[in-house]
Structures are given as structure tokens and as C-alpha cells.
C-alpha positions in Angstrom: -23.9 24.0 14.9 -27.1 23.9 17.0 -30.5 25.6 16.4 -29.2 28.6 18.1 -26.3 29.3 15.9 -28.0 28.7 12.7 -30.8 31.3 13.9 -27.7 33.7 14.4 -26.1 32.9 11.4 -29.4 33.1 9.3 -29.8 36.6 11.0 -26.3 38.0 10.3 -25.8 36.8 6.7 -29.7 36.6 5.2 -31.7 38.8 7.4 -34.1 36.0 8.5 -35.3 37.1 12.0 -37.9 34.5 12.5 -39.8 31.7 11.2 -42.0 33.3 9.0 -38.9 34.8 7.1 -37.0 31.8 6.9 -40.5 30.1 5.4 -40.7 32.9 3.2 -37.2 32.4 1.8 -37.3 28.7 1.2 -40.6 29.4 -0.6 -38.4 31.7 -3.1 -35.8 29.9 -3.6 -34.8 28.3 -6.8 -33.9 25.3 -4.7 -30.3 23.3 -5.2 -29.5 21.3 -8.3 -28.5 17.8 -7.6 -28.1 16.4 -11.6 -24.6 16.1 -10.7 -25.6 13.3 -8.3 -27.8 11.9 -10.6 -26.5 12.0 -14.3 -24.5 9.0 -15.6 -20.7 9.5 -15.7 -19.8 10.6 -19.0 -16.3 10.4 -20.4 -13.2 8.6 -18.9 -13.2 4.6 -17.7 -16.0 3.2 -15.7 -13.8 1.3 -13.1 -16.7 -0.3 -11.2 -17.8 -2.0 -14.6 -14.3 -3.0 -15.6 -14.2 -4.7 -11.7 -17.7 -5.6 -12.1 -18.7 -3.8 -8.8 -22.6 -2.8 -8.3 -23.3 0.7 -6.9 -24.8 0.5 -3.6 
């Protein structure tokens, strides 16, 4: 997707017509919760420890 396609998508789906609208939408957004990627794995078997692997 190029910039023109992204601008068209934002205009059609969210009514964002220009850079000012985009910045305002970003500033009032609650963000994305990335906790699922940063929390330790709970339950199950940790195969990495069994095979003595080190995460990258």
C-alpha cells in the first residue's frame, strides 16, 4: 500500500481528510496494548527452556 492508497483508506473509513485530521486522531487515540508480546508465558510447557534456547 502506498501513501496515496493509505490516504484514500483513511478518508473513506475514518473521515480523515488531511494531515491535521490525522494528527488529531492520533493524539486522541488510546494506542495499542502490546502487553501480550511483553508478558511472560503462563501455563503450558516452555520448550525453549527444555531445549536450552536463548531468545533473540
